[in-house]
N, CA, C, O and CB atoms as a CASP TS submission, in Angstrom:
PFRMAT TS
TARGET T0000
AUTHOR 0000-0000-0000
METHOD Language model
MODEL 1
PARENT N/A
ATOM      1  N   MET     1    -106.035 189.475 224.515  1.00  0.00           N
ATOM      2  CA  MET     1    -105.893 189.488 225.948  1.00  0.00           C
ATOM      3  C   MET     1    -104.860 188.448 226.370  1.00  0.00           C
ATOM      4  O   MET     1    -104.049 188.693 227.264  1.00  0.00           O
ATOM      5  CB  MET     1    -107.243 189.230 226.626  1.00  0.00           C
ATOM      6  N   SER     2    -104.896 187.308 225.732  1.00  0.00           N
ATOM      7  CA  SER     2    -103.911 186.263 226.047  1.00  0.00           C
ATOM      8  C   SER     2    -102.496 186.744 225.740  1.00  0.00           C
ATOM      9  O   SER     2    -101.568 186.478 226.505  1.00  0.00           O
ATOM     10  CB  SER     2    -104.215 184.974 225.255  1.00  0.00           C
ATOM     11  N   ALA     3    -102.328 187.450 224.626  1.00  0.00           N
ATOM     12  CA  ALA     3    -101.011 187.947 224.233  1.00  0.00           C
ATOM     13  C   ALA     3    -100.450 188.941 225.253  1.00  0.00           C
ATOM     14  O   ALA     3     -99.235 189.114 225.343  1.00  0.00           O
ATOM     15  CB  ALA     3    -101.090 188.604 222.858  1.00  0.00           C
ATOM     16  N   GLU     4    -101.311 189.582 226.008  1.00  0.00           N
ATOM     17  CA  GLU     4    -100.893 190.523 227.047  1.00  0.00           C
ATOM     18  C   GLU     4    -100.753 189.869 228.415  1.00  0.00           C
ATOM     19  O   GLU     4    -100.487 190.544 229.409  1.00  0.00           O
ATOM     20  CB  GLU     4    -101.879 191.660 227.133  1.00  0.00           C
ATOM     21  N   GLY     5    -100.937 188.528 228.462  1.00  0.00           N
ATOM     22  CA  GLY     5    -100.729 187.803 229.701  1.00  0.00           C
ATOM     23  C   GLY     5    -101.954 187.691 230.593  1.00  0.00           C
ATOM     24  O   GLY     5    -101.849 187.274 231.746  1.00  0.00           O
ATOM     25  N   TYR     6    -103.108 188.058 230.070  1.00  0.00           N
ATOM     26  CA  TYR     6    -104.344 187.960 230.859  1.00  0.00           C
ATOM     27  C   TYR     6    -104.875 186.540 230.724  1.00  0.00           C
ATOM     28  O   TYR     6    -105.324 186.148 229.647  1.00  0.00           O
ATOM     29  CB  TYR     6    -105.419 189.014 230.388  1.00  0.00           C
ATOM     30  N   ASP     7    -104.829 185.774 231.794  1.00  0.00           N
ATOM     31  CA  ASP     7    -105.272 184.375 231.799  1.00  0.00           C
ATOM     32  C   ASP     7    -106.790 184.357 232.047  1.00  0.00           C
ATOM     33  O   ASP     7    -107.244 184.244 233.186  1.00  0.00           O
ATOM     34  CB  ASP     7    -104.501 183.530 232.900  1.00  0.00           C
ATOM     35  N   TRP     8    -107.548 184.468 230.977  1.00  0.00           N
ATOM     36  CA  TRP     8    -108.993 184.672 231.070  1.00  0.00           C
ATOM     37  C   TRP     8    -109.786 183.377 231.042  1.00  0.00           C
ATOM     38  O   TRP     8    -109.365 182.364 230.483  1.00  0.00           O
ATOM     39  CB  TRP     8    -109.453 185.556 229.953  1.00  0.00           C
ATOM     40  N   ILE     9    -110.945 183.454 231.666  1.00  0.00           N
ATOM     41  CA  ILE     9    -111.928 182.382 231.578  1.00  0.00           C
ATOM     42  C   ILE     9    -113.120 182.864 230.740  1.00  0.00           C
ATOM     43  O   ILE     9    -113.812 182.059 230.116  1.00  0.00           O
ATOM     44  CB  ILE     9    -112.389 181.930 233.001  1.00  0.00           C
ATOM     45  N   SER    10    -113.351 184.181 230.732  1.00  0.00           N
ATOM     46  CA  SER    10    -114.350 184.793 229.856  1.00  0.00           C
ATOM     47  C   SER    10    -113.934 186.226 229.551  1.00  0.00           C
ATOM     48  O   SER    10    -113.244 186.865 230.346  1.00  0.00           O
ATOM     49  CB  SER    10    -115.766 184.757 230.506  1.00  0.00           C
ATOM     50  N   TYR    11    -114.358 186.721 228.395  1.00  0.00           N
ATOM     51  CA  TYR    11    -114.049 188.102 228.028  1.00  0.00           C
ATOM     52  C   TYR    11    -115.091 188.625 227.059  1.00  0.00           C
ATOM     53  O   TYR    11    -115.827 187.856 226.441  1.00  0.00           O
ATOM     54  CB  TYR    11    -112.643 188.208 227.412  1.00  0.00           C
ATOM     55  N   GLY    12    -115.143 189.948 226.935  1.00  0.00           N
ATOM     56  CA  GLY    12    -116.049 190.604 226.010  1.00  0.00           C
ATOM     57  C   GLY    12    -115.524 191.997 225.704  1.00  0.00           C
ATOM     58  O   GLY    12    -114.574 192.464 226.333  1.00  0.00           O
ATOM     59  N   GLU    13    -116.154 192.664 224.725  1.00  0.00           N
ATOM     60  CA  GLU    13    -115.692 193.987 224.326  1.00  0.00           C
ATOM     61  C   GLU    13    -116.858 194.798 223.782  1.00  0.00           C
ATOM     62  O   GLU    13    -117.728 194.268 223.091  1.00  0.00           O
ATOM     63  CB  GLU    13    -114.570 193.882 223.276  1.00  0.00           C
ATOM     64  N   ASN    14    -116.868 196.074 224.097  1.00  0.00           N
ATOM     65  CA  ASN    14    -117.760 197.043 223.478  1.00  0.00           C
ATOM     66  C   ASN    14    -116.889 198.054 222.747  1.00  0.00           C
ATOM     67  O   ASN    14    -115.852 198.468 223.264  1.00  0.00           O
ATOM     68  CB  ASN    14    -118.690 197.741 224.539  1.00  0.00           C
ATOM     69  N   VAL    15    -117.301 198.451 221.554  1.00  0.00           N
ATOM     70  CA  VAL    15    -116.614 199.508 220.816  1.00  0.00           C
ATOM     71  C   VAL    15    -117.646 200.532 220.357  1.00  0.00           C
ATOM     72  O   VAL    15    -118.824 200.216 220.190  1.00  0.00           O
ATOM     73  CB  VAL    15    -115.823 198.927 219.600  1.00  0.00           C
ATOM     74  N   ALA    16    -117.189 201.747 220.158  1.00  0.00           N
ATOM     75  CA  ALA    16    -118.078 202.815 219.700  1.00  0.00           C
ATOM     76  C   ALA    16    -117.256 203.910 219.042  1.00  0.00           C
ATOM     77  O   ALA    16    -116.056 204.037 219.284  1.00  0.00           O
ATOM     78  CB  ALA    16    -118.911 203.390 220.876  1.00  0.00           C
ATOM     79  N   ALA    17    -117.918 204.696 218.210  1.00  0.00           N
ATOM     80  CA  ALA    17    -117.288 205.863 217.597  1.00  0.00           C
ATOM     81  C   ALA    17    -118.369 206.891 217.263  1.00  0.00           C
ATOM     82  O   ALA    17    -119.499 206.548 216.916  1.00  0.00           O
ATOM     83  CB  ALA    17    -116.486 205.462 216.317  1.00  0.00           C
ATOM     84  N   GLY    18    -117.985 208.151 217.377  1.00  0.00           N
ATOM     85  CA  GLY    18    -118.841 209.220 216.888  1.00  0.00           C
ATOM     86  C   GLY    18    -119.942 209.709 217.801  1.00  0.00           C
ATOM     87  O   GLY    18    -120.822 210.439 217.345  1.00  0.00           O
ATOM     88  N   TYR    19    -119.934 209.339 219.073  1.00  0.00           N
ATOM     89  CA  TYR    19    -120.994 209.796 219.973  1.00  0.00           C
ATOM     90  C   TYR    19    -120.793 211.234 220.445  1.00  0.00           C
ATOM     91  O   TYR    19    -121.753 211.876 220.871  1.00  0.00           O
ATOM     92  CB  TYR    19    -121.076 208.882 221.171  1.00  0.00           C
ATOM     93  N   GLY    20    -119.582 211.746 220.381  1.00  0.00           N
ATOM     94  CA  GLY    20    -119.336 213.134 220.721  1.00  0.00           C
ATOM     95  C   GLY    20    -118.858 213.412 222.129  1.00  0.00           C
ATOM     96  O   GLY    20    -118.286 214.472 222.385  1.00  0.00           O
ATOM     97  N   SER    21    -119.079 212.483 223.055  1.00  0.00           N
ATOM     98  CA  SER    21    -118.600 212.679 224.429  1.00  0.00           C
ATOM     99  C   SER    21    -118.546 211.344 225.155  1.00  0.00           C
ATOM    100  O   SER    21    -119.132 210.355 224.712  1.00  0.00           O
ATOM    101  CB  SER    21    -119.510 213.672 225.196  1.00  0.00           C
ATOM    102  N   ASP    22    -117.835 211.330 226.275  1.00  0.00           N
ATOM    103  CA  ASP    22    -117.776 210.124 227.107  1.00  0.00           C
ATOM    104  C   ASP    22    -119.176 209.738 227.569  1.00  0.00           C
ATOM    105  O   ASP    22    -119.576 208.578 227.463  1.00  0.00           O
ATOM    106  CB  ASP    22    -116.849 210.342 228.326  1.00  0.00           C
ATOM    107  N   GLU    23    -119.908 210.707 228.077  1.00  0.00           N
ATOM    108  CA  GLU    23    -121.257 210.452 228.602  1.00  0.00           C
ATOM    109  C   GLU    23    -122.192 209.902 227.527  1.00  0.00           C
ATOM    110  O   GLU    23    -122.948 208.966 227.782  1.00  0.00           O
ATOM    111  CB  GLU    23    -121.846 211.735 229.190  1.00  0.00           C
ATOM    112  N   ALA    24    -122.143 210.477 226.333  1.00  0.00           N
ATOM    113  CA  ALA    24    -123.003 210.003 225.245  1.00  0.00           C
ATOM    114  C   ALA    24    -122.638 208.583 224.824  1.00  0.00           C
ATOM    115  O   ALA    24    -123.513 207.792 224.473  1.00  0.00           O
ATOM    116  CB  ALA    24    -122.905 210.944 224.041  1.00  0.00           C
ATOM    117  N   THR    25    -121.350 208.261 224.859  1.00  0.00           N
ATOM    118  CA  THR    25    -120.906 206.912 224.502  1.00  0.00           C
ATOM    119  C   THR    25    -121.459 205.894 225.490  1.00  0.00           C
ATOM    120  O   THR    25    -122.010 204.871 225.084  1.00  0.00           O
ATOM    121  CB  THR    25    -119.366 206.836 224.463  1.00  0.00           C
ATOM    122  N   ILE    26    -121.315 206.167 226.787  1.00  0.00           N
ATOM    123  CA  ILE    26    -121.844 205.246 227.811  1.00  0.00           C
ATOM    124  C   ILE    26    -123.358 205.111 227.669  1.00  0.00           C
ATOM    125  O   ILE    26    -123.887 204.002 227.750  1.00  0.00           O
ATOM    126  CB  ILE    26    -121.483 205.742 229.240  1.00  0.00           C
ATOM    127  N   LYS    27    -124.058 206.217 227.461  1.00  0.00           N
ATOM    128  CA  LYS    27    -125.515 206.160 227.276  1.00  0.00           C
ATOM    129  C   LYS    27    -125.869 205.318 226.062  1.00  0.00           C
ATOM    130  O   LYS    27    -126.836 204.557 226.093  1.00  0.00           O
ATOM    131  CB  LYS    27    -126.102 207.575 227.123  1.00  0.00           C
ATOM    132  N   GLY    28    -125.090 205.449 224.987  1.00  0.00           N
ATOM    133  CA  GLY    28    -125.324 204.645 223.788  1.00  0.00           C
ATOM    134  C   GLY    28    -125.147 203.165 224.048  1.00  0.00           C
ATOM    135  O   GLY    28    -125.952 202.350 223.598  1.00  0.00           O
ATOM    136  N   TRP    29    -124.094 202.811 224.774  1.00  0.00           N
ATOM    137  CA  TRP    29    -123.880 201.406 225.125  1.00  0.00           C
ATOM    138  C   TRP    29    -125.013 200.878 225.985  1.00  0.00           C
ATOM    139  O   TRP    29    -125.467 199.751 225.785  1.00  0.00           O
ATOM    140  CB  TRP    29    -122.548 201.233 225.853  1.00  0.00           C
ATOM    141  N   LEU    30    -125.474 201.671 226.936  1.00  0.00           N
ATOM    142  CA  LEU    30    -126.550 201.216 227.817  1.00  0.00           C
ATOM    143  C   LEU    30    -127.883 201.061 227.080  1.00  0.00           C
ATOM    144  O   LEU    30    -128.718 200.250 227.481  1.00  0.00           O
ATOM    145  CB  LEU    30    -126.715 202.188 228.971  1.00  0.00           C
ATOM    146  N   LYS    31    -128.089 201.825 226.016  1.00  0.00           N
ATOM    147  CA  LYS    31    -129.321 201.719 225.226  1.00  0.00           C
ATOM    148  C   LYS    31    -129.288 200.547 224.242  1.00  0.00           C
ATOM    149  O   LYS    31    -130.328 200.125 223.736  1.00  0.00           O
ATOM    150  CB  LYS    31    -129.560 203.014 224.464  1.00  0.00           C
ATOM    151  N   SER    32    -128.098 200.030 223.979  1.00  0.00           N
ATOM    152  CA  SER    32    -127.926 198.911 223.049  1.00  0.00           C
ATOM    153  C   SER    32    -128.044 197.593 223.810  1.00  0.00           C
ATOM    154  O   SER    32    -127.328 197.370 224.786  1.00  0.00           O
ATOM    155  CB  SER    32    -126.553 199.001 222.319  1.00  0.00           C
ATOM    156  N   LYS    33    -128.938 196.727 223.368  1.00  0.00           N
ATOM    157  CA  LYS    33    -129.169 195.458 224.062  1.00  0.00           C
ATOM    158  C   LYS    33    -127.877 194.645 224.231  1.00  0.00           C
ATOM    159  O   LYS    33    -127.586 194.165 225.327  1.00  0.00           O
ATOM    160  CB  LYS    33    -130.201 194.632 223.300  1.00  0.00           C
ATOM    161  N   GLY    34    -127.114 194.493 223.159  1.00  0.00           N
ATOM    162  CA  GLY    34    -125.890 193.693 223.213  1.00  0.00           C
ATOM    163  C   GLY    34    -124.801 194.313 224.068  1.00  0.00           C
ATOM    164  O   GLY    34    -124.149 193.619 224.848  1.00  0.00           O
ATOM    165  N   HIS    35    -124.600 195.626 223.924  1.00  0.00           N
ATOM    166  CA  HIS    35    -123.578 196.310 224.716  1.00  0.00           C
ATOM    167  C   HIS    35    -123.943 196.330 226.194  1.00  0.00           C
ATOM    168  O   HIS    35    -123.092 196.107 227.056  1.00  0.00           O
ATOM    169  CB  HIS    35    -123.381 197.737 224.209  1.00  0.00           C
ATOM    170  N   CYS    36    -125.212 196.596 226.479  1.00  0.00           N
ATOM    171  CA  CYS    36    -125.673 196.624 227.871  1.00  0.00           C
ATOM    172  C   CYS    36    -125.530 195.235 228.513  1.00  0.00           C
ATOM    173  O   CYS    36    -125.209 195.116 229.696  1.00  0.00           O
ATOM    174  CB  CYS    36    -127.150 197.102 227.943  1.00  0.00           C
ATOM    175  N   LYS    37    -125.770 194.203 227.722  1.00  0.00           N
ATOM    176  CA  LYS    37    -125.610 192.830 228.233  1.00  0.00           C
ATOM    177  C   LYS    37    -124.177 192.603 228.705  1.00  0.00           C
ATOM    178  O   LYS    37    -123.962 191.992 229.752  1.00  0.00           O
ATOM    179  CB  LYS    37    -125.984 191.789 227.141  1.00  0.00           C
ATOM    180  N   ASN    38    -123.196 193.088 227.947  1.00  0.00           N
ATOM    181  CA  ASN    38    -121.797 192.983 228.383  1.00  0.00           C
ATOM    182  C   ASN    38    -121.567 193.744 229.678  1.00  0.00           C
ATOM    183  O   ASN    38    -120.949 193.221 230.605  1.00  0.00           O
ATOM    184  CB  ASN    38    -120.853 193.509 227.295  1.00  0.00           C
ATOM    185  N   ILE    39    -122.060 194.975 229.750  1.00  0.00           N
ATOM    186  CA  ILE    39    -121.847 195.815 230.931  1.00  0.00           C
ATOM    187  C   ILE    39    -122.436 195.173 232.182  1.00  0.00           C
ATOM    188  O   ILE    39    -121.829 195.220 233.252  1.00  0.00           O
ATOM    189  CB  ILE    39    -122.463 197.199 230.717  1.00  0.00           C
ATOM    190  N   MET    40    -123.605 194.580 232.051  1.00  0.00           N
ATOM    191  CA  MET    40    -124.310 194.038 233.214  1.00  0.00           C
ATOM    192  C   MET    40    -124.008 192.564 233.507  1.00  0.00           C
ATOM    193  O   MET    40    -124.499 192.023 234.498  1.00  0.00           O
ATOM    194  CB  MET    40    -125.780 194.201 233.015  1.00  0.00           C
ATOM    195  N   SER    41    -123.221 191.920 232.673  1.00  0.00           N
ATOM    196  CA  SER    41    -122.975 190.490 232.814  1.00  0.00           C
ATOM    197  C   SER    41    -122.254 190.142 234.121  1.00  0.00           C
ATOM    198  O   SER    41    -121.207 190.715 234.423  1.00  0.00           O
ATOM    199  CB  SER    41    -122.164 189.993 231.637  1.00  0.00           C
ATOM    200  N   PRO    42    -122.804 189.219 234.885  1.00  0.00           N
ATOM    201  CA  PRO    42    -122.140 188.786 236.122  1.00  0.00           C
ATOM    202  C   PRO    42    -120.907 187.916 235.873  1.00  0.00           C
ATOM    203  O   PRO    42    -120.132 187.669 236.797  1.00  0.00           O
ATOM    204  CB  PRO    42    -123.119 188.025 236.984  1.00  0.00           C
ATOM    205  N   LYS    43    -120.716 187.451 234.638  1.00  0.00           N
ATOM    206  CA  LYS    43    -119.550 186.609 234.367  1.00  0.00           C
ATOM    207  C   LYS    43    -118.262 187.422 234.237  1.00  0.00           C
ATOM    208  O   LYS    43    -117.172 186.853 234.300  1.00  0.00           O
ATOM    209  CB  LYS    43    -119.777 185.806 233.098  1.00  0.00           C
ATOM    210  N   PHE    44    -118.367 188.742 234.057  1.00  0.00           N
ATOM    211  CA  PHE    44    -117.180 189.590 233.973  1.00  0.00           C
ATOM    212  C   PHE    44    -116.894 190.200 235.337  1.00  0.00           C
ATOM    213  O   PHE    44    -117.792 190.735 235.987  1.00  0.00           O
ATOM    214  CB  PHE    44    -117.364 190.698 232.909  1.00  0.00           C
ATOM    215  N   LYS    45    -115.649 190.118 235.763  1.00  0.00           N
ATOM    216  CA  LYS    45    -115.237 190.618 237.077  1.00  0.00           C
ATOM    217  C   LYS    45    -114.355 191.853 236.998  1.00  0.00           C
ATOM    218  O   LYS    45    -114.172 192.550 237.996  1.00  0.00           O
ATOM    219  CB  LYS    45    -114.513 189.541 237.827  1.00  0.00           C
ATOM    220  N   GLU    46    -113.805 192.130 235.818  1.00  0.00           N
ATOM    221  CA  GLU    46    -112.907 193.271 235.631  1.00  0.00           C
ATOM    222  C   GLU    46    -113.276 193.978 234.336  1.00  0.00           C
ATOM    223  O   GLU    46    -113.849 193.381 233.425  1.00  0.00           O
ATOM    224  CB  GLU    46    -111.413 192.819 235.610  1.00  0.00           C
ATOM    225  N   MET    47    -112.929 195.290 234.267  1.00  0.00           N
ATOM    226  CA  MET    47    -113.260 196.077 233.090  1.00  0.00           C
ATOM    227  C   MET    47    -112.198 197.148 232.891  1.00  0.00           C
ATOM    228  O   MET    47    -111.684 197.725 233.850  1.00  0.00           O
ATOM    229  CB  MET    47    -114.667 196.713 233.222  1.00  0.00           C
ATOM    230  N   GLY    48    -111.884 197.397 231.641  1.00  0.00           N
ATOM    231  CA  GLY    48    -111.009 198.505 231.289  1.00  0.00           C
ATOM    232  C   GLY    48    -111.657 199.290 230.170  1.00  0.00           C
ATOM    233  O   GLY    48    -112.381 198.719 229.354  1.00  0.00           O
ATOM    234  N   ILE    49    -111.410 200.588 230.117  1.00  0.00           N
ATOM    235  CA  ILE    49    -111.994 201.434 229.076  1.00  0.00           C
ATOM    236  C   ILE    49    -110.934 202.409 228.590  1.00  0.00           C
ATOM    237  O   ILE    49    -110.109 202.880 229.373  1.00  0.00           O
ATOM    238  CB  ILE    49    -113.251 202.196 229.601  1.00  0.00           C
ATOM    239  N   ALA    50    -110.957 202.711 227.295  1.00  0.00           N
ATOM    240  CA  ALA    50    -109.999 203.656 226.724  1.00  0.00           C
ATOM    241  C   ALA    50    -110.657 204.393 225.575  1.00  0.00           C
ATOM    242  O   ALA    50    -111.609 203.906 224.965  1.00  0.00           O
ATOM    243  CB  ALA    50    -108.711 202.934 226.246  1.00  0.00           C
ATOM    244  N   SER    51    -110.133 205.577 225.291  1.00  0.00           N
ATOM    245  CA  SER    51    -110.617 206.341 224.149  1.00  0.00           C
ATOM    246  C   SER    51    -109.451 207.007 223.451  1.00  0.00           C
ATOM    247  O   SER    51    -108.411 207.286 224.048  1.00  0.00           O
ATOM    248  CB  SER    51    -111.654 207.387 224.585  1.00  0.00           C
ATOM    249  N   SER    52    -109.656 207.250 222.178  1.00  0.00           N
ATOM    250  CA  SER    52    -108.700 207.992 221.362  1.00  0.00           C
ATOM    251  C   SER    52    -109.518 208.784 220.358  1.00  0.00           C
ATOM    252  O   SER    52    -110.100 208.222 219.430  1.00  0.00           O
ATOM    253  CB  SER    52    -107.657 207.037 220.647  1.00  0.00           C
ATOM    254  N   GLY    53    -109.554 210.086 220.553  1.00  0.00           N
ATOM    255  CA  GLY    53    -110.403 210.902 219.687  1.00  0.00           C
ATOM    256  C   GLY    53    -111.855 210.496 219.859  1.00  0.00           C
ATOM    257  O   GLY    53    -112.380 210.516 220.973  1.00  0.00           O
ATOM    258  N   GLU    54    -112.510 210.127 218.762  1.00  0.00           N
ATOM    259  CA  GLU    54    -113.922 209.737 218.805  1.00  0.00           C
ATOM    260  C   GLU    54    -114.125 208.231 219.005  1.00  0.00           C
ATOM    261  O   GLU    54    -115.262 207.760 219.008  1.00  0.00           O
ATOM    262  CB  GLU    54    -114.607 210.171 217.526  1.00  0.00           C
ATOM    263  N   PHE    55    -113.050 207.480 219.171  1.00  0.00           N
ATOM    264  CA  PHE    55    -113.131 206.026 219.278  1.00  0.00           C
ATOM    265  C   PHE    55    -113.024 205.567 220.728  1.00  0.00           C
ATOM    266  O   PHE    55    -112.190 206.053 221.492  1.00  0.00           O
ATOM    267  CB  PHE    55    -112.034 205.374 218.443  1.00  0.00           C
ATOM    268  N   TYR    56    -113.887 204.622 221.089  1.00  0.00           N
ATOM    269  CA  TYR    56    -113.935 204.087 222.457  1.00  0.00           C
ATOM    270  C   TYR    56    -113.917 202.570 222.422  1.00  0.00           C
ATOM    271  O   TYR    56    -114.476 201.954 221.515  1.00  0.00           O
ATOM    272  CB  TYR    56    -115.193 204.591 223.205  1.00  0.00           C
ATOM    273  N   THR    57    -113.276 201.975 223.408  1.00  0.00           N
ATOM    274  CA  THR    57    -113.366 200.530 223.596  1.00  0.00           C
ATOM    275  C   THR    57    -113.467 200.239 225.087  1.00  0.00           C
ATOM    276  O   THR    57    -112.862 200.910 225.924  1.00  0.00           O
ATOM    277  CB  THR    57    -112.139 199.800 222.967  1.00  0.00           C
ATOM    278  N   GLN    58    -114.240 199.235 225.376  1.00  0.00           N
ATOM    279  CA  GLN    58    -114.454 198.774 226.751  1.00  0.00           C
ATOM    280  C   GLN    58    -114.226 197.267 226.723  1.00  0.00           C
ATOM    281  O   GLN    58    -114.872 196.556 225.954  1.00  0.00           O
ATOM    282  CB  GLN    58    -115.913 199.149 227.298  1.00  0.00           C
ATOM    283  N   VAL    59    -113.318 196.782 227.555  1.00  0.00           N
ATOM    284  CA  VAL    59    -112.953 195.373 227.569  1.00  0.00           C
ATOM    285  C   VAL    59    -113.331 194.795 228.923  1.00  0.00           C
ATOM    286  O   VAL    59    -113.078 195.404 229.962  1.00  0.00           O
ATOM    287  CB  VAL    59    -111.434 195.176 227.279  1.00  0.00           C
ATOM    288  N   PHE    60    -113.935 193.625 228.903  1.00  0.00           N
ATOM    289  CA  PHE    60    -114.396 192.945 230.109  1.00  0.00           C
ATOM    290  C   PHE    60    -113.693 191.599 230.223  1.00  0.00           C
ATOM    291  O   PHE    60    -113.354 190.987 229.210  1.00  0.00           O
ATOM    292  CB  PHE    60    -115.940 192.762 230.093  1.00  0.00           C
ATOM    293  N   GLY    61    -113.474 191.140 231.437  1.00  0.00           N
ATOM    294  CA  GLY    61    -112.863 189.831 231.601  1.00  0.00           C
ATOM    295  C   GLY    61    -113.062 189.259 232.991  1.00  0.00           C
ATOM    296  O   GLY    61    -113.471 189.939 233.932  1.00  0.00           O
ATOM    297  N   ALA    62    -112.754 187.994 233.069  1.00  0.00           N
ATOM    298  CA  ALA    62    -112.673 187.281 234.341  1.00  0.00           C
ATOM    299  C   ALA    62    -111.473 186.352 234.240  1.00  0.00           C
ATOM    300  O   ALA    62    -111.324 185.614 233.267  1.00  0.00           O
ATOM    301  CB  ALA    62    -114.006 186.484 234.663  1.00  0.00           C
ATOM    302  N   ARG    63    -110.634 186.397 235.242  1.00  0.00           N
ATOM    303  CA  ARG    63    -109.433 185.559 235.260  1.00  0.00           C
ATOM    304  C   ARG    63    -109.751 184.137 235.710  1.00  0.00           C
ATOM    305  O   ARG    63    -110.728 183.876 236.413  1.00  0.00           O
ATOM    306  CB  ARG    63    -108.373 186.170 236.177  1.00  0.00           C
ATOM    307  N   ARG    64    -108.887 183.240 235.275  1.00  0.00           N
ATOM    308  CA  ARG    64    -108.980 181.853 235.729  1.00  0.00           C
ATOM    309  C   ARG    64    -108.706 181.769 237.197  1.00  0.00           C
ATOM    310  O   ARG    64    -108.738 180.680 237.770  1.00  0.00           O
ATOM    311  CB  ARG    64    -108.018 180.958 234.967  1.00  0.00           C
TER
END
């Protein structure tokens, strides 16, 4: 994130593969204690999500 110029104070990431659909991936993250903690964390103010084939990533951050 720093290499892309994002001046962060906190950040996190969720990754997934093989769920079969966007909806199933989100449901999987929400059922996972660690992934859900990232999604619901009040310390993150921004989020980006991307997919390529069966691979998903969700990036969270808060700027300085």
